[in-house]
C-alpha positions as CSV (number, residue, x, y, z in Angstrom):
1,M,7.8,-20.5,-1.5
2,Q,9.0,-18.7,-4.6
3,R,6.8,-21.1,-6.6
4,I,3.7,-20.2,-4.7
5,I,4.3,-16.5,-4.9
6,K,4.7,-16.6,-8.7
7,K,1.8,-19.0,-9.1
8,V,-0.6,-16.7,-7.1
9,V,0.4,-13.6,-9.1
10,Q,0.8,-15.2,-12.6
11,E,-2.8,-16.3,-13.4
12,P,-3.1,-19.5,-11.3
13,R,-4.7,-22.4,-13.0
14,T,-5.5,-24.8,-10.3
15,T,-7.9,-27.5,-9.1
16,C,-9.5,-27.5,-5.7
17,G,-7.1,-30.1,-4.5
18,E,-4.0,-28.1,-5.7
19,L,-5.5,-25.0,-4.2
20,Q,-5.9,-26.6,-0.7
21,K,-2.3,-27.8,-0.8
22,D,-1.0,-24.4,-1.8
23,L,-3.0,-22.8,1.0
24,E,-1.7,-25.3,3.6
25,L,1.9,-24.8,2.5
26,A,1.7,-21.0,2.5
27,D,0.0,-21.0,5.9
28,T,2.7,-23.3,7.3
29,V,5.4,-21.0,6.0
30,V,3.7,-17.9,7.4
31,T,3.0,-19.5,10.7
32,R,6.6,-20.6,11.1
33,K,8.0,-17.2,10.2
34,M,5.7,-15.0,12.2
35,S,2.9,-14.9,14.7
36,I,1.3,-11.6,13.8
37,V,-1.1,-11.4,10.9
38,L,-2.6,-8.2,9.6
39,G,-5.5,-8.0,7.2
40,L,-7.0,-4.9,5.5
41,N,-9.8,-6.2,3.3
42,R,-12.8,-4.9,1.4
43,S,-15.9,-7.0,0.5
44,D,-18.0,-5.6,-2.3
45,Y,-21.7,-6.0,-2.9
46,M,-24.5,-5.0,-5.3
47,L,-28.3,-5.1,-5.0
48,D,-29.6,-7.9,-7.2
49,Q,-33.1,-7.8,-8.5
50,K,-34.1,-11.0,-10.3
51,E,-37.5,-11.1,-12.1
52,D,-38.7,-14.0,-10.0
53,G,-37.4,-13.0,-6.6
54,P,-36.9,-10.3,-4.0
55,M,-34.1,-7.7,-4.0
56,S,-31.0,-8.9,-2.2
57,L,-27.4,-7.9,-1.5
58,K,-25.0,-10.1,-3.4
59,Q,-21.2,-10.3,-3.0
60,I,-19.1,-9.3,-6.0
61,E,-15.7,-10.2,-4.6
62,I,-13.5,-9.8,-1.6
63,N,-10.3,-7.8,-1.9
64,T,-7.4,-8.9,0.3
65,F,-4.6,-7.1,-1.5
66,A,-4.3,-3.3,-1.7
67,A,-8.0,-2.7,-1.0
68,S,-8.2,0.9,-1.9
69,F,-10.2,4.1,-1.4
70,G,-10.3,3.8,2.4
71,G,-8.6,7.2,2.5
72,L,-10.5,9.1,-0.1
73,S,-13.9,7.7,0.9
74,S,-13.2,9.2,4.4
75,R,-13.6,12.7,2.9
76,M,-16.7,12.0,0.8
77,P,-19.3,12.7,3.5
78,D,-18.0,16.2,3.9
79,V,-18.0,16.7,0.1
80,H,-21.7,15.7,-0.3
81,R,-22.8,17.5,2.9
82,H,-21.3,20.7,1.5
83,T,-22.9,20.1,-1.9
84,L,-26.4,19.6,-0.3
85,Q,-25.9,22.6,2.0
86,V,-25.1,24.9,-0.9
87,A,-28.1,23.5,-2.7
88,G,-30.3,24.3,0.3
89,K,-31.1,20.6,1.0
90,L,-30.6,20.8,4.7
91,E,-32.7,17.8,5.6
92,E,-30.9,15.6,3.1
93,N,-27.6,16.9,4.4
94,L,-28.4,15.1,7.7
95,R,-28.9,11.8,6.0
96,I,-25.2,11.5,5.0
97,I,-23.7,9.1,7.5
98,D,-20.3,9.4,9.1
99,N,-17.6,7.3,7.4
100,N,-13.8,7.3,8.2
101,P,-12.2,4.0,7.1
102,A,-8.7,5.6,7.1
103,V,-8.8,5.8,10.9
104,G,-9.8,2.1,11.3
105,L,-7.4,0.8,8.8
106,A,-4.5,2.8,10.4
107,K,-5.6,1.5,13.8
108,A,-5.0,-2.0,12.6
109,V,-1.6,-1.2,11.1
110,A,-0.7,0.6,14.3
111,K,-1.7,-2.5,16.4
112,A,0.4,-4.8,14.2
113,W,3.4,-2.3,14.5
114,E,2.9,-2.3,18.3
115,L,2.9,-6.1,18.6
116,Y,6.0,-6.3,16.5
117,G,7.7,-4.7,19.5
118,S,10.3,-2.2,18.1
119,K,9.6,1.5,18.5
120,R,12.4,2.4,16.1
121,A,10.9,0.2,13.3
122,V,8.9,1.8,10.5
123,V,5.8,0.9,8.4
124,M,6.8,0.4,4.7
125,F,4.3,1.1,2.0
126,L,5.4,-1.0,-1.0
127,V,4.4,1.1,-4.0
128,E,4.8,1.6,-7.7
129,E,7.1,4.0,-9.4
130,N,4.2,6.3,-10.5
131,Q,1.4,5.8,-7.9
132,R,-1.8,7.4,-9.3
133,N,-3.7,6.6,-6.1
134,I,-1.1,8.2,-3.8
135,L,-3.6,10.6,-2.1
136,D,-5.7,7.7,-0.9
137,Q,-2.7,6.1,0.8
138,R,-1.6,9.4,2.3
139,F,-4.6,9.5,4.6
140,I,-3.5,6.2,6.2
141,E,0.1,7.4,6.4
142,N,-1.0,10.6,8.1
143,E,-3.0,8.7,10.7
144,L,0.0,6.6,11.5
145,W,2.2,9.7,11.8
146,K,-0.4,11.1,14.3
147,R,0.4,8.0,16.4
148,N,4.2,8.7,16.1
149,I,4.7,5.8,13.8
150,A,7.1,6.5,11.0
151,T,6.3,5.4,7.4
152,I,8.5,5.0,4.3
153,R,7.5,4.5,0.7
154,K,9.6,2.0,-1.3
155,R,9.5,0.1,-4.6
156,F,10.5,-3.5,-5.2
157,E,13.7,-2.1,-6.7
158,D,14.5,-0.3,-3.5
159,V,14.0,-3.5,-1.5
160,S,16.2,-5.5,-4.0
161,E,19.0,-2.9,-3.8
162,S,19.2,-2.1,-0.1
163,G,17.1,-4.7,1.6
164,K,18.5,-7.4,3.8
165,L,17.6,-9.9,6.6
166,D,19.7,-10.1,9.7
167,Q,20.4,-13.4,11.6
168,D,17.0,-13.1,13.3
169,K,15.2,-12.6,10.0
170,R,14.4,-9.0,10.7
171,L,14.0,-6.9,7.6
172,F,16.0,-3.8,7.0
173,V,15.6,-1.4,4.0
174,E,18.2,1.4,3.7
175,C,19.3,0.5,7.2
176,Q,15.8,1.1,8.6
177,E,14.1,-1.8,10.4
178,V,10.7,-2.6,8.9
179,A,7.9,-3.7,11.3
180,V,5.0,-3.8,8.8
181,V,5.0,-4.1,5.0
182,Y,1.8,-2.7,3.5
183,F,1.6,-3.9,-0.1
184,R,0.0,-1.4,-2.4
185,N,1.7,-2.9,-5.4
186,G,2.5,-6.5,-6.4
187,Y,-0.8,-8.1,-7.3
188,M,-0.3,-8.2,-11.1
189,P,2.5,-9.9,-13.1
190,Q,3.6,-6.6,-14.7
191,N,4.3,-5.2,-11.2
192,Y,7.4,-7.6,-11.1
193,K,9.7,-6.0,-13.7
194,S,12.6,-8.5,-13.2
195,E,13.6,-11.5,-11.3
196,K,15.0,-9.2,-8.7
197,S,11.4,-8.0,-8.0
198,W,10.4,-11.6,-7.3
199,E,13.4,-12.1,-5.1
200,A,12.5,-8.9,-3.2
201,R,9.0,-10.2,-2.6
202,L,10.5,-13.5,-1.3
203,M,12.8,-11.6,1.0
204,I,9.9,-9.8,2.5
205,E,7.8,-12.9,2.8
206,C,10.6,-14.8,4.6
207,S,11.2,-11.9,7.1
208,L,9.7,-11.3,10.5
209,A,8.0,-8.1,9.3
210,V,4.2,-8.2,9.4
211,K,2.9,-8.5,5.8
212,C,-0.3,-7.0,4.6
213,P,-1.2,-9.3,3.0
214,D,1.1,-12.3,3.6
215,I,1.1,-14.9,0.8
216,S,-1.5,-17.1,2.3
217,T,-4.0,-14.2,2.6
218,H,-3.0,-13.1,-1.0
219,L,-3.9,-16.6,-2.2
220,A,-7.1,-16.6,-0.1
221,G,-8.3,-13.5,-2.0
222,T,-8.3,-15.2,-5.4
223,K,-11.6,-15.7,-7.3
224,K,-11.0,-19.5,-7.2
225,V,-11.2,-19.4,-3.4
226,Q,-14.4,-17.4,-3.7
227,Q,-15.9,-20.1,-5.9
228,V,-14.8,-22.9,-3.6
229,L,-16.3,-21.2,-0.5
230,A,-19.7,-21.3,-2.3
231,K,-19.6,-25.1,-2.6
232,P,-22.0,-27.0,-0.3
233,G,-20.4,-27.9,3.0
234,V,-17.4,-25.5,2.9
235,L,-18.7,-22.7,5.0
236,E,-19.8,-25.2,7.6
237,K,-16.1,-26.0,8.3
238,F,-15.5,-22.4,9.3
239,F,-18.8,-21.9,11.3
240,P,-19.4,-25.3,13.0
241,D,-22.8,-25.5,14.8
242,Q,-23.7,-22.0,13.5
243,L,-26.3,-22.8,10.9
244,Q,-27.9,-19.4,11.0
245,V,-24.6,-17.7,10.3
246,V,-23.8,-20.0,7.4
247,E,-27.2,-19.3,5.9
248,Q,-26.8,-15.5,6.3
249,V,-23.3,-15.6,4.6
250,R,-24.4,-18.0,1.9
251,A,-27.4,-15.8,1.0
252,T,-25.0,-13.1,-0.2
253,F,-23.3,-15.5,-2.7
254,A,-24.2,-15.2,-6.3
255,G,-24.0,-18.4,-8.3
256,L,-20.4,-19.5,-8.7
257,Y,-19.3,-22.3,-11.0
258,T,-16.1,-24.3,-11.5
259,L,-14.2,-24.5,-14.7
260,D,-12.0,-27.4,-13.6
261,M,-11.3,-30.1,-16.1
262,G,-13.9,-32.8,-15.9
263,A,-17.7,-33.3,-16.2
264,E,-18.7,-30.5,-13.8
265,G,-16.4,-28.0,-15.6
266,D,-17.7,-29.2,-19.0
267,K,-21.2,-28.5,-17.8
268,T,-20.3,-25.0,-16.8
269,V,-18.7,-24.3,-20.2
270,A,-21.8,-25.5,-22.1
271,M,-24.1,-23.5,-19.8
272,A,-22.0,-20.3,-20.3
273,L,-21.8,-20.7,-24.1
274,A,-25.5,-21.3,-24.4
275,T,-26.6,-18.3,-22.4
276,P,-23.6,-15.9,-22.1
277,D,-25.7,-12.9,-21.1
278,R,-26.5,-14.6,-17.8
279,F,-22.9,-14.8,-16.6
280,V,-19.6,-13.1,-16.2
281,L,-16.2,-14.8,-16.7
282,K,-13.7,-13.7,-14.1
283,P,-9.9,-14.1,-14.2
284,Q,-7.7,-14.1,-11.2
285,R,-7.2,-10.4,-11.3
286,E,-7.7,-7.4,-9.0
287,G,-9.0,-4.0,-10.1
288,G,-11.7,-3.0,-12.6
289,G,-11.7,-3.8,-16.3
290,N,-10.8,-7.5,-16.1
291,N,-14.2,-9.2,-16.2
292,I,-15.5,-10.7,-19.5
293,Y,-19.1,-10.5,-20.7
294,G,-21.4,-11.4,-23.6
295,Q,-19.8,-12.1,-27.0
296,E,-16.3,-11.7,-25.6
297,L,-17.1,-14.3,-23.0
298,C,-18.0,-16.7,-25.8
299,E,-14.8,-15.9,-27.7
300,V,-12.5,-16.3,-24.7
301,L,-14.2,-19.4,-23.4
302,G,-14.4,-20.9,-26.8
303,K,-10.6,-20.8,-27.2
304,V,-9.8,-22.4,-23.9
305,K,-12.8,-24.7,-23.3
306,N,-10.9,-27.9,-24.1
307,S,-7.6,-27.0,-22.3
308,A,-6.4,-26.5,-18.7
309,E,-6.3,-22.7,-19.6
310,R,-9.9,-22.5,-18.6
311,M,-9.0,-23.2,-15.0
312,A,-7.6,-19.6,-14.8
313,F,-11.2,-18.4,-14.7
314,I,-14.4,-18.9,-12.7
315,L,-17.9,-18.3,-13.9
316,M,-20.3,-16.2,-11.9
317,D,-24.0,-15.4,-12.3
318,K,-24.4,-11.9,-13.7
319,I,-26.0,-9.7,-11.0
320,Q,-29.0,-7.7,-12.2
321,P,-28.7,-4.5,-10.2
322,V,-31.3,-1.8,-9.7
323,S,-30.5,1.4,-11.5
324,T,-31.2,4.9,-10.2
325,Q,-30.9,8.3,-11.9
326,N,-28.0,10.5,-10.8
327,Y,-25.3,12.9,-12.0
328,L,-21.7,11.6,-12.3
329,L,-19.1,14.4,-11.8
330,R,-16.0,13.4,-13.8
331,R,-13.3,15.5,-15.3
332,G,-13.8,16.2,-19.0
333,T,-17.3,14.7,-19.1
334,P,-20.4,16.9,-19.5
335,L,-22.7,16.9,-16.4
336,K,-25.9,15.0,-17.3
337,I,-28.5,12.8,-15.7
338,S,-27.7,9.1,-16.1
339,N,-29.0,5.7,-15.2
340,C,-26.5,4.6,-12.6
341,L,-25.5,1.5,-10.8
342,S,-23.8,1.4,-7.4
343,E,-21.5,-1.0,-5.6
344,L,-21.1,-1.0,-1.8
345,G,-17.9,-2.2,-0.2
346,F,-17.3,-2.8,3.5
347,F,-13.8,-2.4,4.9
348,G,-12.6,-5.0,7.4
349,A,-9.5,-4.7,9.5
350,Y,-8.1,-7.6,11.7
351,V,-5.0,-8.4,13.6
352,R,-4.2,-11.8,14.9
353,Q,-1.3,-12.8,17.2
354,G,-0.9,-16.6,17.3
355,E,-4.3,-18.0,18.1
356,D,-5.6,-14.7,19.6
357,M,-7.7,-12.4,17.5
358,V,-6.6,-9.0,18.8
359,M,-8.8,-6.9,16.5
360,N,-11.5,-7.7,14.0
361,D,-13.7,-4.8,13.0
362,C,-15.7,-3.3,10.2
363,V,-14.1,0.1,9.9
364,G,-16.2,1.8,7.2
365,H,-17.6,1.6,3.7
366,L,-17.1,2.6,0.1
367,L,-19.8,3.4,-2.4
368,R,-18.9,3.6,-6.1
369,T,-21.4,4.6,-8.8
370,K,-21.1,4.2,-12.5
371,S,-23.3,4.6,-15.6
372,S,-25.4,1.5,-16.4
373,E,-23.9,1.7,-20.0
374,H,-20.7,0.2,-18.6
375,L,-20.6,-3.5,-17.8
376,D,-17.3,-3.4,-15.9
377,G,-14.8,-0.9,-14.4
378,G,-13.9,0.9,-11.2
379,V,-12.8,4.3,-10.2
380,A,-9.1,3.7,-11.1
381,A,-10.3,2.4,-14.5
382,G,-11.9,5.8,-15.1
383,V,-15.5,4.5,-15.2
384,A,-17.0,4.8,-11.7
385,V,-17.0,7.7,-9.2
386,L,-16.8,7.8,-5.4
387,D,-20.2,8.3,-3.8
388,N,-22.2,8.3,-0.5
389,P,-25.2,6.4,0.6
390,L,-28.2,8.7,1.4
391,L,-30.3,7.3,4.2
392,F,-34.1,7.3,4.1
């Protein structure tokens, strides 16, 4: 189990066969230790406009770990409605749709807490020492407190120092029983500052507490899984006898290509180096600022093309989004009209107990907009801003 945790976080280089074995082992451990599974995900999309085809919505990625901005995006409708009202745009004001992901995300956490079955237990937010995005998380915390569910905020170091499992594998931190662990930290190697941090993650994983995400869901959110899901015949395993559903889901996939060692991976390398502007090289990383484009793509791929190091990446078609003109309000940046690109994310919340799906809802959306001069980057990276769709 410790091996899987470290492999998932520390830039996994894996073949499809190894990936399947890791998923099966992780799922076996999770199933044996607990029957309640909680997922708070966000699937991100952009409008793609190819020269020879119609405009279509293409998936960028799915986030299964610390999918952020559900809280802050819940306030964005009021911000833009107020702005339009002050500007005298009363008709446009009515085109801002309601959006409150924080309520839906908290509802799923509350359901998992309820199924755990201990009213004295708490929900633990596993966080960094200095959490820049704390206000986003507070919205979900406040929704839980409204339901009389206590929350605590702890670091890996806190769990290492005061955490313990009782004989029934219940998790206690500072003498408080933990029903749900909501990871907002732990998806990057630098989040684990010592071996004790890895041991704390293992303690949590082996406990009866509901993990969001558990290690199998963490692994399922990697870019490699996204690439494997796009392979012919894979979606059919999850939607048997539902050809229409398979076609609808597959239509949102951009081209995704393996970099496994072998002839198929060699073909992908040659294709990328020949036409780098058509593709983006993606490592197994969450958050903005990690993707690799253009000349840098050639440099990185050129160094690893003949070694197993290349399996730490996947190659994806570069989406050609449609730009619009808008103003980006950012601290320290003069207000000016810019050519902008937007990315639309949908928040999903699910709770499963054993074989029963207790909750599985789309609970809201997130729109992020950035200047077209930036190839990559999100809100936390300081490039994009939170936005709202305007209906027509």
